[in-house]
N, C-alpha and C positions, 0 to 999 in steps of 0.2 A: 647773223650770229648763229642761227640754227643750221644754216648751210655749212658754215665753217666747222661747226661741231660734227656734222654728218661726215664731212670730208675727212676729218681727223679719225673718226671711228673706222671708216673704210680703209684708210691707210694703215691703221694699227689693228686690223681685223683679228689677227692671231693672238696678239696680246690682249685684246678685248675679250675674246673667247676664254682665254686662260684665266683672266682676272674674274670674269663672271662665274666660271666653274668653281674657283676657289671660294668666292663669296657664297655661292649656293651651298657648297660643301660645309663651310663654317656654320651656316645656319642649320643645315640639315642634320648635323650631329646632335642637335637638341632633341630630335625625334625619340632618342633612346630614353629621355626623361618624361615622355608623355604618360599620363595615367588616365584611367577611365573611372569616374565615380558612378556607383550604382545605387545611390541613396536618393530617394525622392526629395529629401530635405534640401538638396542642392538648389532647388527652384526658389528657395526663400533666403533672403539676406539675413545676416546675423541679427539685425535690429528689427526684423519683421515681427510685429506684435502678436500675430497669430502663432508664429513659430515659438516665440518666447513663452506664450501661454501653454502651448502643447508640451514644450520641454519641461516646464514647471510641473505640469500634471504627471509627466512620465517620471520625474524625480520623486514625486510624492507617493505614487503608487507603483506597482510593478509595470514594466513596459508591456505594450500590447502589439509589438511586431510579431507576426505570426505566419504560420503555414497552415492552410486549411485543406484537409483531404475531404472532398465531397464524394460520398459513396452513393451510387445509383444502381440498385438491384434490378436485374432484367425483368423480374416478375412484378416490380413495383411495390414490393412489400418489405419494409424495414424490420418489422417485428416477427421475424421467423428465426428458427434456431440457426440456420445457416448464415444469415446476414448478421445477426447479433454475435455469433461466434467469430465472424470475420472482423467485426468492429473491435471485439476484445483482442484478437490477434494483432490488429493494426495498432491499437492503443498501447499494448505492451512494447511493440517494436518502436513506436514513435518516441518513447523515452530515450532511445539511443540517438536521436537526432542531435547533431552538434549544437551546443549552446542552448538546448531546450531547458526551460524552467518549469513548464506546466503542460500537461496533456489532459484535454477534456473530451469526453465522449459519453454516449449512452451507457457504455459498459462500466465506467468508473464514476458516474454521477453519484454524488453522496446523498442518497435518499434517507430521510429521517422518518422514523416510526416509533411507536410507543409499545413497550412491554411492561405492563403495570406502571410502576413509577420510574422506569428506566427509559432513557432516550437511546434509541438504537440508530446508529449511523452506519450505513453499509452501501456497497456498490449496487447500483440498480440492476445491472444485467451482465455480471461478469461471467457467470457459468451458465450461459443461456443454452448451450448445446445439450444440457441434461434436464431442461425444464419441460414440463408438460404444457398442454395447450392453455390450461387455466392460468398457469403462471405467466405465460407469454401474454395472455390477454390482460392480466393485471399490470404487467410492465407497460404495455401499450397505453392503458388507461392512465397510469401515473404520469408517463412521459408527455402525453398529449394534453394533460391538464396542468402541467407545470410551466408557469410563465418563463422560468429560467431556461427551459429547454426549447420550447416551440419557437420557430423562426430563427433559432440559433444553432442547435445541434440536431434538430429534426424538423422536417417540414410539416405543416398542419395536416397534409393528406397522407402522412406516414410513408411517402414514396422515396424520400431522400434523407440521408443522415450525414453527419459530419464528424470528423475528428479534428479538433483544433489544438495546434501545438504553439505555445508561446515561446518566442525566441528572444534571448537577450544577448546580442552580439557584444563582444568585448570592446569593439571599436578601435582595436590596435591596428588591424589591417583589414579594412572592410572589403577591399578588392579581392581578398582571399576568403574572408569569413562568409560573406553572403553567398558566393558561388558554392562554397563547401556545404552549406545547408541545403541549397537547391539541388546539388548533385546527390546528396543523401536522400532527399525527398523523392527525387525521380527514380533513384534505384529502388527505394522502398515501394514506390508505386508499381514498378515493373515486377517486383517480387510478389506483391499483393495480387496483381492481375494473373500471374502464373498460378497462384494458389487458389484464387477465387475468380475464375474466368467469367462467371455469370454476373459479376458486379463491376460496373464501370467506375473509374476514378478520375476526378478532375481536381486540379491543384489551383488554389487561390491564396490570397493573403498578401500582406505587405511585403514579406520576403520575396515572394514570387513576382510582385510588381517591381521591386527593385531590380530583379534580374532581367525583367522584360526590357528595361532601358538599354543595356548594352546589346541585348539580343536583337532589338529593333535596328540598332545601328549596324550590326554585323549583317543583317538581312539586306539593308540598303546598300552597304558597301559591296556585297557579293553579287547583287542583282542589278541595281540601278547604275552604279558607277561604270561597269563595262558597257551598259547600254548607252550611257551618255557619251562615252568616248567614241563608240562606234558611230553615233549620230553626228558628233562633231567632225569626225573624219570624212563622212559622206558630204556634209554641208560644206566643209572647207574645200574639198577637192572639186565639188560642183561649181563653187563660185570662184575660188582662187585659180583653179585649173592648172595648178602646178604641184607636183609631188614635193618639190623642195619647200614651197611655202607651207604645205600641209605638215610636213615633218618639223619644220622650224616652229610652227605654232603649237604643235603637240609637245615639243620640248619645253616651250615656255609654260604651257599648262602644268606639266609635271614639275618643273623647277619652281613655279609659283606655289604649288601645293607643298613641296618639300621644304621650301624656305619658310612659308607661313606656319606650317605645323612644327617645324624645327624651332622657330622662334617661340611658339606656344610652349614647347617643351622647356626651352631655356627660361621662360618666364614663370614656369610652374603652374600653367593652366591645366586643370583637370577636365578632361573631355566629358561631355554629356551628349545625349542625342541631338539637342539643338545646336550645340557648338560643333559637334562632329559633322553636321551637315555642311560645314564650311568646306569640307573636302569636295563636295559637289557644287557649291556655289562659286568657289574660287575659279574653277575652269571656265565657268560661264562669264565671269567678269574678265578673266585674263585674255580671253579670245578676242574681245572687242577691240582692244588697242591694236593687236596684230592685224586684224582685218582691215582697219583704216589705213595702216601703213602699207600693207600688201596691195590693196586695191588701187590706191593712188600710184604705187610703184608700177603696177600693171598698166594703168592708164598712160603713164609717161612712156613706157616701153612701146605701147601701141602707136604712140605718136612719133616713134623713130629714135627715141633717146637710147643711149647705151645703158646697160644695167647700173653702172656706177652713177651716171648723171640722174637716172630715174630714181634711184634710192635717195640721192641727195635732195632732189626736189620733193620727194614724198616726206622725208623727215622735216624739211623746211616748212612745208605746208601743214604738217600734222603735229609738230612738236608742241606748240602751244595748246591746241585744242585737246590733244591726248593728255597733256599734263593737267589741264583744267578739269577734264572729265574724271581723271584718276583722283584728283584732289577732292572734287565734289562727291564722288562715289565714296571715298574713304570717310569724308565728313558725315555722309548719310549713315554709314554703318557704325561709325563711332558714336553717333547719337543714341545708339542702343545701350550705351553705358548708363543712360538715364533710366533704363528699365528697372523695375523692382525685382526682376528675376535674374540672378547672376549668370545663368547659362546664356542669356541673350547678350550680356556684357561680353562674354568670351567669344560668342559667335561674331559679334560686331568687330571686336579687336582682331580676331584671326583673319576675317575676310578683309578688313582694312589693310592689314599687313600684306596679305596676298595681292591686293590691288596695287599697292605701292611697288611691290616686287615685280609684278607683271608690267608696270609702266617702265621701270628701269630696264627690264629685259627687252621690251619692245623697241627701245631707242638705243640699245647697245648690242645685245646678243642677236636680235633678229636681223638688223642690217648687216652685221658682220658675217653671220652665218649664211645669209642669202648670197653674199658675194663669193662664198666658197663652194656652195652646193651648185650643181649644174642647173641651168635655167633654160627654159624654152624661149625661142624667139616669137614674139607676139606682134600681130599687126592687124589693122582694121578695127572698126567699131563693132562692138558686140550687140546682139539683139537686145540685151537687157539695157544697155546704154541708150539705144534708140527709144526703147519703151519709156525710160525715165525722162527723156527730152519731151516726148509726147505728153507725158503726165504733167510736166511743168507747164506746158502750154494750156492744158486743161485747167489747171489751178489758176493761172493768170487770167484766162478768159472768164472763168466763173468765180472770180475772187469775191464779188459782192454777195452772190448767192451762198457761197461757202461760208463766208463770215457770219451771215444771218442764220443759215441752217445749223452750223456748228454751235453757235451761241444758244439757239433755241433748244437743240437736241441735248446740249450739255446741261442746261437748266432743268429740263424735264427729267433726265436721269439722276442728276444730283438731288432732285426733290425726293427721291426714295431713300436718301441717306438716313433720315430720322426713323425709318422703319427698322433699322438695326437696333438690337438691344444686347446688353452685356449678358452673355450666357455661355456656359461651358459645361463639360462633363469630363472629369479628369480620368476616369477609367477608359473613356473613349479617346484618350490621347493615343491609344494604340489601335492599329488597324486589326481587323479580324483575321489577318494573316498570322498574327501572333497568338500562340496558344493561350497565354495568360488572359488575353481579352475574351476569348471564347469561353474559357472556364470561369472567369470572373462574372461574365454576363449570366451564365447558367446558375452559378451560386447565388447571385443577387435575385434572380427570378424565383428560386425555390426556397432559399433560406434567409437571404439578406447577405451582407458581405462587407464591402469596404466603405460604405457610406455610413459614417457614424458621427454622433455629436456626444462629447463627454462633458459632464459637469462635476466639479469638485465642490460639494455642498458642505459648508463649514458650520459647525455647531457653536464655535466660540469658546468651548471649554473641554478640558481633558475628560475623555470618556463620554462626551456629549452625544455620541451617536445612539446611546441607549435612552436618551431623554424622550419621553412620550410626545412632548410638544414638537421637538425637532423631527421625530419620526413621522408625525402626522403631516408636517409641512413637506417633508420629502415625498410622502405618499401622495399628497395632493398634486405636487409637481409632476410626479410620474403618471398620475391619472390624467392630468391635463395633456401630457405628451401623447398618451395612448389614444386620446380622442382626435389627434391631428391626423389628417388623411395621408400625410407623407411618412408616417411612422409605422414600422413593421413590429418592432419589439423594444421593450425597455427593460434593461437589466439593472435592478435596483435592490439595495440591501433590505429594504422593508419587506420584500417578498420572502426573504430568508427568515426574518423575524416572525412573519405571519405563519410560515410553515412550521417553525419551531414551537410557536404557541399552540398550534393545532396538535402537533405531535405530543406535547407535554400535557395535553388534555384528552388523552386516549384516542387521538386521531379523529376527534369529533369535528366535522366540517364547520359546525357553528362557531368554533374557536379559531377559524382561519381569519384572524384579525391581529392587529398590533397589540402587544402586551400593554396593560394599563399602567404598570409601575416601572420606574427606571431600574430599580434593583433587580427586579424579576427579569427584565430584558437583558441586563448585563450578565446575570447568571446563565440564562439560556445561551447567550453568545459564547461565554467562556466554556460551557459544557460542550457546545458544538465544535468550537475550535480545537479543543483537546481531543476530540474524536476524529478529526480529519487526518488523513494520511499525508505523508510528505509530498509536497508539490501541489497540493490542492487546498492550501490555506486561503484566507480571505485578504491577502495582501494586495490583490488586484482591486479590492473594493474599499479597504479601510486603511487609513494612514497609521503611522506608528503609535501615536498616543490616543487613537480612537476618537479624535475630535472632528474628523471629516470623513465623508464617504463619497465614493465615485458612482455616478449614475451614467450608464451608457445607453444612448438612444440609437437604435439601428433604423436606417432609413431605406426606402425604396431607391432605385436608381433615379437620381435627381440631377437637374441642371443647377448651376451655381445660383441662378436667380431664385429658384425655389428654396435652396438651402439658406440663402441670406434672408429671405422673407420669413422663413421659419425661425431663424436665429433672432430676428427682430421681434417676432411675436413672443418668443420665449422670454426675451429680456424684458418686454413690457409686462408679461404675466408675473415675472419675479418681482418687479417693482411694485405691482399692484397687490400682490398676495403674500409675499414672503418678507420676513424681517430683514433689515439692511445687512445683518451679519451673514446672511445666506446669499446675497447678491454676488454673482461672479460672472466672469466671462467664460463662455463655452470654449472648448478646445478640441481639435481633432484634425487629421490630415484633410478631411472633407472641407472643413471651414477654412483651412489654410489655402487650399486650391480655389475655394469659392471667392475669397477676398483678393487673391493675387491679380485676377483679371482687372478688377476696378482700380486697384492701386497702380497697376502697370499702365493703364490708359492715362491716368492722371500724370504719372511721371514721364511717360513718353510724349505727352502734349508739350511739356517743357522742353524735352530733348529735341523734338521736331521743330519747335519754334526757334530754338537757338541755332539748329542746323540750317533752317531756312534763312535766318538773318546772316549767318556766315556765308552761305552760298550766294545770297543776293549781293553782299558786299564784294565778294570775289568776282562775280560776273560783271558788276558795274565797273570795278577797277580794271579787270582784264580786258573787257571789251571797249574800255575807254569811252563809254557812252552811257550816262545815267538813264537816258530815255530807253535805249535798246536793252540795257541790263534789267531795268524794272519791267519792261514789256515781256521779257523772257520768263518772268515769274508765272504769267498766266498759263502758258502751255506746260509749265512744270508742276503747278498745283492742281490743275484740272484732272489729270489722269487718275490720281489716287481718289479724288472725290467721285469720279465716274465709276471707278472699280467698287467703291463702297456703296454707291447707288445701285449698281447691278447686284451686289451681294445682298443688300437690303431687300431688293425686289424678289430674289429667288431663294435666299437662305434666311437672312435676318438675324443671325446670332453671331456675335463677336466674342471670341474668347481670348485666351492668353496669347496665342500665336498671332492673331490679326492685330493685336494692339501695337505691335512693333512695325507693321507693314509700311505705314506712311513715312516714318523716319528712314527706314531702310531703303525704300524705293525712291525717296526724294533725290538722293545723290545719283541714282541710276538713270532716272528719266531726264535729268539735266543733261546727260551725255549727248543725246540726239540734238537737243536744242543748241548746245555749245558748238557742236560740229557744224550744224546748219548756219548758225549766226556767224561763226568765224569765216566761213566761205562767203557768206553774204557781205560781210563788212570788208573782206579782202577785195571783192569785186567793186564795192562802192569806193573804197579808199585808194586802192592801187590801180584799178583799171578805169575808174571814173564812170562806172555804169550807173544808170538810173535804177530805181527800185525793182522794176519788172525784169530788166536784164540781169540784175544781181540775183534775183530769185532763180532765173534760168541757170545762171552760173553755179549757184549753190546746188541745185538739183543735179546738174550734170557732173559736178566734181565729187559730191559726197552723198547724193541721194541713194545710189545703189548700195554704198557701204552702210548707210543707215538701215536699209532694208535687211541686209545680211546680218548685221550685228543684232538687230531686233529679233530676227528669226532665230538666231543662235541663243539669245537671252531667253526668249519665250520657250523655245524647245528645251533648253537646259532646265528651266524651272518647271516645265510641264513634266519632265522625267521625274523630278523630285516630288511631284504630286502623288506618285505611286509609292511614296515612302511608307514604311510600316509604322511610322510615328506621326500621328495626325497633326501635331503642332507643326512639323516640317511640311506636311502635305498641304495644309490650309494656307500656311504662310507662302509656300511656293505658288499655289494657284492664284492667290490674290496678287502676288508680285508679277506673275505672267500676264494677268489681265491688265494690271497697271501699265506694264511696258507696252502692251498692245495699244492701249488708249494713248500712250505717250507718242507712239509712232503716228497714229491718226492725227493727234493734235499738232505735231510738228510738220506734217505734210498738208493738212487741210485747214488748220487754224492759224499757225504761225506765219506762213507766207502771206495770206490775205491781210493779217494784222500789220505786217511790215509794210506792205504796199499802201495800206490805208493810213498808217501813222507817218511813214517816211516820205510817201509821195515822191515828188521829183526833187526834193531838197538835196543839196550837196552835203556830203559828209567829208570833213577834212581828215587827212591822214594823220 
């Protein structure tokens, strides 16, 4: 049947090429509909509980998406006339930032003081260029003793300060809105540097992180993709040894990418850094089918067959295994739909479409084009083929030792799997090649930054934030957080009440405590709010009816495990020390990213299990041997376990990216097993060979192709390890290691298993 199909394709080669090009063109038109989302929230499904809690917090208070200008004076002194004047200039200009709703800095910090019975609220350091040394010293003392400022807008050593711009994007066209803010911020930074060359500027904040996502993908596309294509050309030409085969395979690569990305556009998939990496994964997948067809085609030509007969034989031998490997690979990638992170759904779906397209092209476009392009006449056995025959003899002669050795070595390496622990760091999703990562790390070291936990503390009554008992509970909670080693800074409303109480008592430091009466606290708050300028109100800390307040806890750079442990301790403390009305779930991007890894592992376990069951049934049915089909599971499951064992031994931390590796690689590692078993069973059924001779036949017909495809797959994923996006990099590295172990298992474990289980029994056709 496959031979008849191949003969038809070769007879209708021109029509086949025309239909394929029309098909690819029809899919490729969808590329115009592709969009790229630059919102970190895309990593979380609509029903994600941490996302829902965070969105509820954002709806209750003002949003905290921001751009942070971190200013680093060359002389290491913030409290100088020159630096404070620069802060004031930047603060004024920062209000021009698109969609800005608030600008906070040392210059416009609303400092309270008392003049007799009056409360004076004024900018802390707006006209610093005209101040004398005594005034500068006073500003320094005030700032470094104000909990609201230290670790937030000024470093404790007074060497770094910040201007924080709160941004509220309309959300109408975020693809344009976020870049618009970033473009303005970078232009403002350039202007600042020109005016104040002795002050370095670094940019951080959520808006800058959002922009880092598409910029990381652009970096990969501009640097890694050309490198990958060059590597494929070299590998293909070295092994295929024909320019026509190399050209045809490259055409399949490009057509697979165009078709898959076009279909993504038609389906309305918004690209993200994980899903955009499909552009570099698809070529790696697409090349494998072509290599098998071309290398068997070459083998037949070396035996003296005509190009047409050689291609017919190659399609006849490879159609079923190529179809099976494409199907199992697609199932493996489709299992990523069980991921709790939507970008991995999109990655799996796009690559699965690319795999299917590559299969169709390898059995239509490739044979038709090869009959049109000029081909070299080949003869004689290659050195690689002789080496593969020698390797087969080694495996057969040492089959018992290999079976025992591979079994023991696998158990030893797999024993390190429990050393892995769930851990991640979402800022480190970006490589240090990306400016945002470098600037965010600097900001976190000196001020704090993106690692936050927010609590909305409810009083249960209108105006209840002024209630003394409620304030005392809030203060106790803030004090507990400040005692935790992970915490840098706590921004809490009770600090404002204490400062107001002190100011209303002649700035007597003994009165830096919470007001004792509700009415008095409410009066202080009203007086203070009436004195605040536009854009510096308390909406970021108080809800509309003043029944709840927001407490923001700033953390050191932390792994997800540490964040989750702190969250659990805080939840337990609330249950033990606060009334039930104040119990709430903390919310923040930090918590969202911390929970997603654990949720993703649980969801991917289900996805991987379902994929494994489907692939097992397919292999049992396709190979027409339950025994051989089930036996094939061993070399298919061991590689991922070995890879995680090695990871546990040398790294030990599993994050969001690695949680999808087992499901993704399951379909890939099956490929070598299917090709080897298909040739083995062909030898047993069609040629009547015993197990040992069938192993020889499998190595001689497909062994070299398995080496080439594995080299291509490993090299392709190793290129992706240089991605500027760490999720892609880690995922690619583990995939490459898994594929390496898969080749080892299929060459050193599977043949001894087959000879041990199959023995000399006959297998009926």
